[in-house]
C-alpha angles and dihedrals in degrees: 000000000000090000090053092053091045092054091043093060089052091063115073097211095049092040091056090051091051093047091048090052092048090049092053090049090053089052089051093051090048091051090052088066097050110101124221109254115261096012124133101223095184091061093052091049091052092047090050093053091054094058116106096195122090091217097090091047088053090049091047090052090053091050094047095243093306092113095060090044090049091224124166086267093053094122090042113173097326091107089054092049090050093046091050091053090048092051091049092053093043090051088064094043100041116059093203092059090044089056090050091053092052092045094089124237094339091055093048091050090053092050090048090052092051089048089056092052091048089049092054090047093052091045089052091051094046094046090049090051091051094045095046098034096050101024096084092042094064105279093117119061129228125356106351119227133171091263090063091060091046091053092052093046094047093045095050093043093048091047091054092047091047091053091049088053091049091050091054091048091052089051092052102037102019138047127291130340106340097205091052091048091051090050093049095050088052093053094043091051089066098046097083089054091050093050090047089055091048091049093051093045103043109014107032092031095049118121094234136020091245092056090048091052092048090049091051092049092048092049092049092045093051093050094046090046093052091048090052092050091049092050090051092048092047097048099030111114133177109208123205113201119230124193123200121212121239118254130193114224110180104308096338130089113216133181124026090126127133127226137161142226111233114214112189115224090225095047097165097042115205094332097099090055093047091048094046094046092047093049091048096047099039096087089045093053093047093050093047094049089050091046092239115142096180131232135239115342093358091057091053091048091052090051090049090052094053113090091214090071097051125111095010112146090212094058107026092160091074090061087078083082089062090056089051089049091052092050090049092051091053092045094050092044088060095038096051093044091050091059095045101042120043112190092193092055091046090049093050092048091052090049093048090053093050094252134135141181110250110259093010124097117232120255123027096004090055091051091050091047091051091048091052094049092043092052090053095046093047091052092052091048093046090052090053091049091050092052093051093044098045101047094074090049092052093051091044092052097043102036105014092244096158112179134160096226100078128157093290092054093049092049091052095046097048093042095050094044091051091045092049092049090051089050091053091048090052090051091052091046092051090049091051091050091051091049091050092050092047091052 
């Protein structure tokens, strides 16, 4: 990786892309410090500390701390991520969108344009909820008038749209997927603060030096172990060999080549965790925004849905929520993969091209074989996701090690870093080919 970056800075074209990306990231971090006009930032920080749910901490990690600071980039790219997921699901449900997706570059541009409009709409809804929901509670300073709400709504919506624009510029003029890079820099910006908290809590605050050293070793080992698991999940592939029959065209014999179908172990990426977390925390968020803590059975259900209450020896009953979370992760892993990979379509394409899987007859047997392999691969990937996602909850419940970089954050960071490095390597490879052809 370091060798790739070293070689990249030697090439002017690639170096300019890297410097442009770094410049845009500096702009983003600067924007995360700019406060929304007329907002009492101390009130929001105090409100944030009083929340018992881990949802808002998760959101703050995704926004790089701008949410708790209530900056103009408080919403960050979360509306864009949500709109992208919505568009992916609608593409499967609405035939018109499915046709656009298959319509080459023009179709993808149309879908991208629709995604932008949906992003702005979601940002407008979310900013309105923040302004109206918190405005009367002390978020807005002085005598509140209608214009104060409008300023907050416009500032937050514009900030989210601006970040979406920066992400697209990084994609065009920088390296890799701009939106993913923006998300990663937000998450990484919070990691030093989290490690500082772990150090103060378990190392510096240990009763003896030996216990502090053991705590440091355990923390480092757990983080490295999770990173290794994420790398394996990201790069793990189950290949299915495909053989193509020979055909005689005129005096030539074509075909007879072998290929393979790569099935990623983590076929759905981080989507199952995001879906499961969102579904679990949605009732908690609504109740907290409305100021309703629940009573009786409903109060116990809300506590069980909150990840901050899982794996605590004093309240083991709330860990039932963790079991529900695990089931949801497995469900969404199968669900999301089912709408992105169609074994029947793959089987038909192989048959049309005169191919076959060795030992498997074309047609229905091939479809059944692909379904069987896919079911096994998805289960392995879901188990890996569960391990990475649950480890932070276990340490939080048993030892109070509350950090913002959970399993979801690590999966995103590792995946985007590996993807960006591959993108840089491809740019260097293209440049070498160009140089070879020019010579």
